SETORDREN-50914 format. One record per residue: x, y, z of N, C-alpha, C, CB in turn. Coordinates in nm, 3 decimals, decimal comma, always signed. Glycine has a CB too. Layout:
residues N
        nu        nv        nw       cau       cav       caw        cu        cv        cw       cbu       cbv       cbw
         X         Y         Z         X         Y         Z         X         Y         Z         X         Y         Z
...
This chain:
residues 150
        nu        nv        nw       cau       cav       caw        cu        cv        cw       cbu       cbv       cbw
    +6,166    -4,976    -2,588    +6,148    -5,059    -2,473    +6,138    -4,977    -2,345    +6,259    -5,158    -2,464
    +6,220    -4,876    -2,333    +6,223    -4,788    -2,217    +6,091    -4,714    -2,208    +6,342    -4,689    -2,225
    +6,037    -4,665    -2,316    +5,906    -4,591    -2,314    +5,789    -4,683    -2,279    +5,878    -4,524    -2,453
    +5,800    -4,812    -2,315    +5,700    -4,901    -2,280    +5,700    -4,934    -2,133    +5,713    -5,019    -2,358
    +5,816    -4,943    -2,071    +5,831    -4,961    -1,927    +5,776    -4,845    -1,852    +5,975    -4,982    -1,891
    +5,806    -4,722    -1,897    +5,755    -4,600    -1,833    +5,602    -4,595    -1,836    +5,812    -4,477    -1,902
    +5,545    -4,635    -1,954    +5,405    -4,625    -1,971    +5,342    -4,729    -1,883    +5,365    -4,642    -2,117
    +5,390    -4,849    -1,875    +5,335    -4,949    -1,782    +5,346    -4,908    -1,635    +5,406    -5,080    -1,802
    +5,454    -4,852    -1,602    +5,471    -4,796    -1,463    +5,367    -4,690    -1,429    +5,612    -4,734    -1,447
    +5,352    -4,604    -1,523    +5,255    -4,492    -1,506    +5,116    -4,539    -1,492    +5,262    -4,396    -1,622
    +5,075    -4,631    -1,582    +4,946    -4,699    -1,567    +4,927    -4,773    -1,432    +4,931    -4,797    -1,680
    +5,026    -4,836    -1,387    +5,024    -4,906    -1,261    +4,999    -4,814    -1,151    +5,150    -4,979    -1,239
    +5,073    -4,704    -1,151    +5,057    -4,601    -1,047    +4,921    -4,541    -1,042    +5,156    -4,493    -1,067
    +4,861    -4,522    -1,164    +4,722    -4,465    -1,167    +4,625    -4,562    -1,103    +4,675    -4,435    -1,314
    +4,638    -4,693    -1,141    +4,546    -4,792    -1,078    +4,570    -4,808    -0,924    +4,563    -4,931    -1,148
    +4,688    -4,790    -0,881    +4,723    -4,804    -0,738    +4,652    -4,692    -0,665    +4,880    -4,799    -0,714
    +4,665    -4,569    -0,713    +4,608    -4,448    -0,640    +4,466    -4,416    -0,672    +4,689    -4,325    -0,670
    +4,408    -4,484    -0,767    +4,271    -4,451    -0,804    +4,170    -4,459    -0,689    +4,228    -4,541    -0,913
    +4,179    -4,567    -0,605    +4,078    -4,574    -0,495    +4,091    -4,457    -0,397    +4,091    -4,707    -0,417
    +4,214    -4,407    -0,378    +4,227    -4,298    -0,285    +4,173    -4,170    -0,343    +4,370    -4,279    -0,246
    +4,192    -4,143    -0,469    +4,148    -4,018    -0,531    +3,996    -4,026    -0,543    +4,216    -3,995    -0,671
    +3,932    -4,138    -0,569    +3,789    -4,140    -0,574    +3,725    -4,114    -0,440    +3,742    -4,269    -0,627
    +3,786    -4,157    -0,331    +3,733    -4,127    -0,202    +3,749    -3,983    -0,165    +3,794    -4,211    -0,101
    +3,860    -3,919    -0,208    +3,879    -3,776    -0,183    +3,784    -3,694    -0,262    +4,019    -3,734    -0,214
    +3,753    -3,736    -0,385    +3,662    -3,660    -0,468    +3,519    -3,664    -0,417    +3,666    -3,712    -0,609
    +3,474    -3,782    -0,372    +3,338    -3,796    -0,324    +3,318    -3,761    -0,175    +3,294    -3,935    -0,346
    +3,426    -3,757    -0,105    +3,417    -3,730    +0,040    +3,389    -3,850    +0,126    +3,314    -3,631    +0,065
    +3,369    -3,971    +0,059    +3,343    -4,093    +0,135    +3,462    -4,124    +0,226    +3,315    -4,213    +0,040
    +3,427    -4,163    +0,344    +3,533    -4,205    +0,441    +3,615    -4,094    +0,493    +3,625    -4,302    +0,380
    +3,582    -3,966    +0,455    +3,661    -3,859    +0,501    +3,589    -3,782    +0,613    +3,696    -3,769    +0,386
    +3,659    -3,693    +0,673    +3,602    -3,610    +0,781    +3,489    -3,523    +0,722    +3,715    -3,519    +0,849
    +3,502    -3,482    +0,592    +3,402    -3,405    +0,533    +3,263    -3,484    +0,519    +3,454    -3,358    +0,399
    +3,271    -3,609    +0,489    +3,155    -3,694    +0,483    +3,092    -3,708    +0,621    +3,191    -3,829    +0,428
    +3,169    -3,733    +0,722    +3,114    -3,746    +0,860    +3,058    -3,610    +0,906    +3,226    -3,796    +0,960
    +3,124    -3,500    +0,869    +3,070    -3,364    +0,903    +2,931    -3,347    +0,841    +3,168    -3,248    +0,851
    +2,919    -3,381    +0,719    +2,786    -3,360    +0,654    +2,677    -3,439    +0,716    +2,792    -3,394    +0,507
    +2,707    -3,564    +0,757    +2,609    -3,648    +0,828    +2,574    -3,584    +0,965    +2,667    -3,794    +0,847
    +2,680    -3,544    +1,036    +2,661    -3,485    +1,169    +2,572    -3,356    +1,155    +2,803    -3,450    +1,236
    +2,599    -3,272    +1,057    +2,519    -3,154    +1,033    +2,376    -3,195    +1,005    +2,575    -3,071    +0,918
    +2,359    -3,300    +0,928    +2,224    -3,345    +0,897    +2,146    -3,383    +1,020    +2,228    -3,461    +0,803
    +2,216    -3,458    +1,110    +2,151    -3,494    +1,239    +2,112    -3,374    +1,324    +2,245    -3,583    +1,321
    +2,208    -3,275    +1,331    +2,180    -3,154    +1,410    +2,066    -3,074    +1,354    +2,301    -3,067    +1,417
    +2,055    -3,066    +1,222    +1,944    -2,990    +1,157    +1,810    -3,064    +1,191    +1,967    -2,980    +0,995
    +1,807    -3,192    +1,179    +1,688    -3,272    +1,209    +1,647    -3,253    +1,358    +1,715    -3,426    +1,177
    +1,750    -3,273    +1,448    +1,719    -3,273    +1,590    +1,672    -3,128    +1,631    +1,846    -3,319    +1,675
    +1,727    -3,023    +1,578    +1,688    -2,891    +1,610    +1,544    -2,859    +1,558    +1,790    -2,794    +1,553
    +1,517    -2,916    +1,435    +1,380    -2,893    +1,378    +1,277    -2,957    +1,468    +1,367    -2,951    +1,233
    +1,303    -3,077    +1,517    +1,216    -3,146    +1,609    +1,188    -3,061    +1,737    +1,278    -3,281    +1,645
    +1,300    -3,014    +1,796    +1,289    -2,934    +1,916    +1,207    -2,810    +1,891    +1,426    -2,896    +1,967
    +1,232    -2,740    +1,778    +1,152    -2,617    +1,743    +1,003    -2,651    +1,727    +1,206    -2,552    +1,610
    +0,974    -2,765    +1,667    +0,834    -2,801    +1,647    +0,770    -2,824    +1,787    +0,821    -2,930    +1,555
    +0,836    -2,886    +1,877    +0,783    -2,911    +2,010    +0,758    -2,781    +2,085    +0,879    -3,000    +2,090
    +0,852    -2,685    +2,067    +0,831    -2,555    +2,133    +0,704    -2,484    +2,085    +0,950    -2,466    +2,108
    +0,676    -2,503    +1,957    +0,554    -2,443    +1,895    +0,429    -2,522    +1,924    +0,571    -2,431    +1,745
    +0,440    -2,650    +1,954    +0,328    -2,743    +1,979    +0,353    -2,819    +2,109    +0,310    -2,843    +1,859
    +0,350    -2,757    +2,228    +0,387    -2,820    +2,352    +0,303    -2,943    +2,388    +0,379    -2,720    +2,461
    +0,187    -2,962    +2,329    +0,104    -3,073    +2,367    +0,129    -3,200    +2,279    -0,042    -3,032    +2,358
    +0,221    -3,193    +2,191    +0,246    -3,304    +2,098    +0,309    -3,424    +2,181    +0,344    -3,256    +1,975
    +0,272    -3,539    +2,146    +0,332    -3,661    +2,208    +0,365    -3,758    +2,100    +0,237    -3,726    +2,312
    +0,442    -3,857    +2,139    +0,483    -3,958    +2,042    +0,584    -3,909    +1,941    +0,365    -4,009    +1,971
    +0,561    -3,947    +1,818    +0,659    -3,915    +1,713    +0,617    -3,790    +1,635    +0,675    -4,035    +1,615
    +0,716    -3,701    +1,607    +0,681    -3,587    +1,527    +0,717    -3,629    +1,387    +0,755    -3,454    +1,573
    +0,619    -3,616    +1,298    +0,643    -3,656    +1,158    +0,742    -3,564    +1,084    +0,510    -3,659    +1,082
    +0,816    -3,612    +1,001    +0,914    -3,528    +0,924    +0,841    -3,429    +0,842    +1,004    -3,613    +0,833
    +0,728    -3,464    +0,791    +0,648    -3,372    +0,704    +0,596    -3,242    +0,784    +0,522    -3,454    +0,645
    +0,589    -3,262    +0,915    +0,552    -3,144    +1,001    +0,662    -3,056    +1,040    +0,488    -3,189    +1,123
    +0,788    -3,092    +1,016    +0,907    -3,016    +1,052    +0,942    -2,908    +0,955    +1,021    -3,106    +1,066
    +0,996    -2,798    +1,002    +1,042    -2,700    +0,912    +1,190    -2,724    +0,888    +1,014    -2,560    +0,964
    +1,217    -2,795    +0,775    +1,353    -2,829    +0,737    +1,391    -2,748    +0,618    +1,368    -2,980    +0,707
    +1,521    -2,721    +0,599    +1,566    -2,648    +0,483    +1,519    -2,709    +0,356    +1,713    -2,640    +0,483
    +1,492    -2,625    +0,258    +1,455    -2,679    +0,124    +1,564    -2,772    +0,069    +1,430    -2,563    +0,024
    +1,525    -2,893    +0,023    +1,619    -2,988    -0,031    +1,681    -3,087    +0,073    +1,727    -2,913    -0,097
    +1,643    -3,065    +0,203    +1,695    -3,152    +0,310    +1,654    -3,294    +0,286    +1,645    -3,107    +0,446
    +1,748    -3,384    +0,303    +1,723    -3,527    +0,298    +1,770    -3,588    +0,423    +1,790    -3,591    +0,180
    +1,687    -3,667    +0,491    +1,715    -3,738    +0,611    +1,807    -3,853    +0,579    +1,586    -3,786    +0,677
    +1,939    -3,837    +0,606    +2,036    -3,943    +0,570    +2,061    -4,038    +0,687    +2,171    -3,880    +0,524
    +2,002    -4,016    +0,795    +2,037    -4,106    +0,915    +2,012    -4,252    +0,898    +1,959    -4,063    +1,034
    +1,893    -4,297    +0,878    +1,764    -4,223    +0,888    +1,741    -4,192    +1,035    +1,641    -4,308    +0,828
    +1,705    -4,068    +1,065    +1,686    -4,021    +1,200    +1,538    -4,047    +1,241    +1,723    -3,868    +1,210
    +1,520    -4,076    +1,364    +1,393    -4,099    +1,427    +1,379    -4,015    +1,552    +1,375    -4,244    +1,458
    +1,258    -3,993    +1,595    +1,231    -3,920    +1,716    +1,115    -3,967    +1,791    +1,215    -3,783    +1,687
    +1,113    -3,948    +1,919    +0,991    -3,984    +2,006    +1,001    -3,894    +2,131    +0,989    -4,146    +2,051
    +0,877    -3,843    +2,163    +0,867    -3,772    +2,290    +0,807    -3,868    +2,389    +0,782    -3,642    +2,278
    +0,879    -3,880    +2,496    +0,843    -3,976    +2,606    +0,741    -3,920    +2,697    +0,966    -4,015    +2,689
    +0,678    -4,002    +2,771    +0,581    -3,957    +2,871    +0,644    -3,870    +2,982    +0,515    -4,078    +2,934
    +0,773    -3,885    +3,007    +0,841    -3,802    +3,099    +0,900    -3,671    +3,044    +0,945    -3,880    +3,158
    +0,840    -3,634    +2,926    +0,881    -3,511    +2,855    +1,024    -3,505    +2,808    +0,860    -3,397    +2,940
    +1,085    -3,612    +2,785    +1,215    -3,624    +2,719    +1,196    -3,652    +2,573    +1,300    -3,734    +2,784
    +1,274    -3,579    +2,495    +1,274    -3,603    +2,350    +1,400    -3,693    +2,323    +1,279    -3,462    +2,266
    +1,376    -3,804    +2,256    +1,480    -3,890    +2,209    +1,490    -3,886    +2,058    +1,458    -4,029    +2,258
    +1,609    -3,856    +2,004    +1,635    -3,851    +1,863    +1,755    -3,949    +1,838    +1,666    -3,699    +1,815
    +1,734    -4,040    +1,745    +1,836    -4,143    +1,731    +1,845    -4,185    +1,583    +1,804    -4,267    +1,822
    +1,956    -4,260    +1,554    +1,976    -4,317    +1,422    +2,102    -4,394    +1,408    +1,975    -4,213    +1,323
    +2,116    -4,488    +1,324    +2,238    -4,567    +1,308    +2,348    -4,489    +1,231    +2,206    -4,698    +1,234
    +2,461    -4,482    +1,285    +2,575    -4,417    +1,219    +2,705    -4,469    +1,269    +2,570    -4,269    +1,238
    +2,809    -4,431    +1,200    +2,944    -4,476    +1,228    +3,002    -4,400    +1,348    +3,033    -4,458    +1,104
    +3,108    -4,449    +1,403    +3,176    -4,383    +1,517    +3,238    -4,253    +1,469    +3,286    -4,476    +1,581
    +3,287    -4,243    +1,340    +3,335    -4,124    +1,285    +3,226    -4,010    +1,296    +3,377    -4,150    +1,141
    +3,108    -4,041    +1,259    +3,001    -3,942    +1,264    +2,978    -3,905    +1,410    +2,868    -3,995    +1,197
    +2,976    -4,002    +1,500    +2,958    -3,974    +1,641    +3,070    -3,874    +1,686    +2,963    -4,109    +1,726
    +3,190    -3,902    +1,651    +3,299    -3,802    +1,693    +3,275    -3,662    +1,640    +3,440    -3,849    +1,642
    +3,231    -3,655    +1,516    +3,203    -3,519    +1,461    +3,089    -3,453    +1,535    +3,169    -3,527    +1,312
    +2,987    -3,534    +1,569    +2,872    -3,480    +1,642    +2,914    -3,420    +1,773    +2,768    -3,587    +1,666
    +3,002    -3,497    +1,848    +3,051    -3,451    +1,977    +3,129    -3,319    +1,959    +3,141    -3,559    +2,043
    +3,209    -3,317    +1,853    +3,285    -3,192    +1,832    +3,190    -3,074    +1,804    +3,384    -3,209    +1,714
    +3,097    -3,101    +1,713    +3,008    -2,991    +1,669    +2,912    -2,950    +1,789    +2,922    -3,039    +1,540
    +2,877    -3,036    +1,871    +2,787    -3,000    +1,981    +2,859    -2,960    +2,108    +2,697    -3,114    +2,012
    +2,987    -2,938    +2,094    +3,076    -2,901    +2,207    +3,066    -3,004    +2,317    +3,040    -2,762    +2,261
    +3,075    -3,129    +2,280    +3,077    -3,242    +2,371    +2,959    -3,249    +2,463    +3,198    -3,239    +2,451
    +2,842    -3,223    +2,405    +2,713    -3,223    +2,477    +2,698    -3,355    +2,554    +2,592    -3,204    +2,376
    +2,682    -3,349    +2,683    +2,667    -3,472    +2,764    +2,542    -3,547    +2,741    +2,675    -3,439    +2,905
    +2,444    -3,485    +2,672    +2,313    -3,549    +2,644    +2,312    -3,618    +2,506    +2,199    -3,443    +2,651
    +2,429    -3,626    +2,443    +2,445    -3,686    +2,314    +2,544    -3,807    +2,330    +2,497    -3,578    +2,209
    +2,499    -3,928    +2,289    +2,580    -4,042    +2,307    +2,545    -4,155    +2,219    +2,575    -4,084    +2,442
    +2,582    -4,272    +2,259    +2,559    -4,396    +2,190    +2,469    -4,490    +2,281    +2,698    -4,463    +2,153
    +2,390    -4,570    +2,221    +2,315    -4,674    +2,288    +2,401    -4,798    +2,295    +2,182    -4,702    +2,218
    +2,436    -4,842    +2,414    +2,525    -4,957    +2,434    +2,452    -5,054    +2,531    +2,669    -4,911    +2,491
    +2,389    -5,152    +2,475    +2,324    -5,253    +2,560    +2,223    -5,190    +2,655    +2,429    -5,330    +2,641
    +2,150    -5,095    +2,610    +2,051    -5,031    +2,703    +2,100    -4,924    +2,788    +1,993    -5,128    +2,790
    +2,229    -4,893    +2,784    +2,291    -4,791    +2,869    +2,344    -4,680    +2,777    +2,407    -4,852    +2,958
    +2,329    -4,559    +2,827    +2,374    -4,439    +2,759    +2,527    -4,428    +2,767    +2,307    -4,315    +2,820
    +2,595    -4,421    +2,653    +2,743    -4,415    +2,655    +2,788    -4,287    +2,584    +2,805    -4,543    +2,586
    +2,872    -4,210    +2,653    +2,936    -4,090    +2,598    +3,084    -4,119    +2,583    +2,913    -3,965    +2,689
    +3,143    -4,096    +2,462    +3,280    -4,127    +2,445    +3,378    -4,064    +2,535    +3,315    -4,097    +2,318
    +3,344    -3,942    +2,584    +3,439    -3,874    +2,676    +3,413    -3,906    +2,817    +3,433    -3,726    +2,659
    +3,284    -3,929    +2,858    +3,251    -3,953    +2,998    +3,222    -4,096    +3,028    +3,136    -3,871    +3,037
    +3,223    -4,182    +2,928    +3,198    -4,325    +2,951    +3,051    -4,359    +2,973    +3,277    -4,372    +3,069
    +3,015    -4,468    +3,035    +2,882    -4,510    +3,054    +2,815    -4,425    +3,160    +2,878    -4,655    +3,090
    +2,692    -4,388    +3,139    +2,615    -4,315    +3,236    +2,499    -4,406    +3,276    +2,565    -4,177    +3,180
    +2,524    -4,476    +3,387    +2,426    -4,574    +3,436    +2,292    -4,516    +3,484    +2,486    -4,650    +3,549
    +2,298    -4,382    +3,506    +2,172    -4,318    +3,554    +2,083    -4,291    +3,433    +2,202    -4,183    +3,633
    +2,129    -4,299    +3,310    +2,040    -4,281    +3,196    +2,016    -4,413    +3,127    +2,098    -4,179    +3,097
    +1,892    -4,456    +3,132    +1,854    -4,578    +3,071    +1,808    -4,545    +2,930    +1,744    -4,651    +3,152
    +1,858    -4,615    +2,830    +1,816    -4,589    +2,686    +1,680    -4,659    +2,668    +1,927    -4,647    +2,576
    +1,585    -4,590    +2,613    +1,457    -4,654    +2,587    +1,475    -4,775    +2,494    +1,357    -4,553    +2,525
    +1,393    -4,877    +2,521    +1,405    -5,005    +2,451    +1,387    -4,992    +2,299    +1,305    -5,103    +2,505
    +1,321    -4,891    +2,249    +1,299    -4,878    +2,106    +1,420    -4,829    +2,028    +1,186    -4,788    +2,083
    +1,520    -4,780    +2,104    +1,648    -4,739    +2,033    +1,741    -4,859    +2,019    +1,723    -4,622    +2,114
    +1,770    -4,895    +1,896    +1,861    -5,011    +1,874    +2,003    -4,984    +1,930    +1,869    -5,042    +1,721
    +2,064    -5,095    +1,961    +2,205    -5,094    +2,010    +2,297    -5,018    +1,903    +2,258    -5,248    +2,034
    +2,399    -4,954    +1,954    +2,502    -4,887    +1,877    +2,440    -4,773    +1,787    +2,579    -4,993    +1,788
    +2,334    -4,712    +1,827    +2,275    -4,597    +1,759    +2,320    -4,467    +1,829    +2,119    -4,608    +1,757
    +2,344    -4,365    +1,752    +2,362    -4,232    +1,801    +2,229    -4,189    +1,861    +2,410    -4,136    +1,690
    +2,232    -4,120    +1,977    +2,110    -4,064    +2,033    +2,132    -3,945    +2,118    +2,040    -4,165    +2,109
    +2,029    -3,865    +2,130    +2,030    -3,755    +2,221    +1,902    -3,761    +2,301    +2,044    -3,620    +2,147
    +1,913    -3,734    +2,431    +1,797    -3,730    +2,520    +1,786    -3,590    +2,581    +1,808    -3,839    +2,633
    +1,684    -3,521    +2,553    +1,668    -3,379    +2,599    +1,533    -3,354    +2,662    +1,688    -3,281    +2,481
    +1,533    -3,291    +2,782    +1,407    -3,249    +2,837    +1,343    -3,138    +2,752    +1,426    -3,203    +2,979
    +1,215    -3,151    +2,716    +1,155    -3,052    +2,624    +1,039    -2,977    +2,679    +1,111    -3,118    +2,501
    +0,981    -3,026    +2,786    +0,864    -2,956    +2,839    +0,875    -2,931    +2,984    +0,740    -3,032    +2,812
């Protein structure tokens, strides 16, 4: 009877902790998962900027097929880009606030990186920047960067 109780208790503990161990193994919900997505954004954003430096007359959207991305790169954002008529590059995509925090950390709190909040540029450290209007094509609550490129 005692061994049956121990067995049932052991099995119960396994089922209780199984969701936590599966998240740790896959990286879901962890800082590692957010880091990977943040790195993915930075790789994409830098590739777009490099393309524009080599092709200064490009306008509109730079196609992903035209970018020099590392072999095996997968756009997990999905990230989008557009070069505006005022020579600003906008790169954006939907992501969680955890990813946003990791992006700020990795970009050394770049003031040109933020969130779209009701058409206003929002930076978690500096708050709303009412002097930066988010282009209408960027959906609300998306991560975005706005950079002068030409």
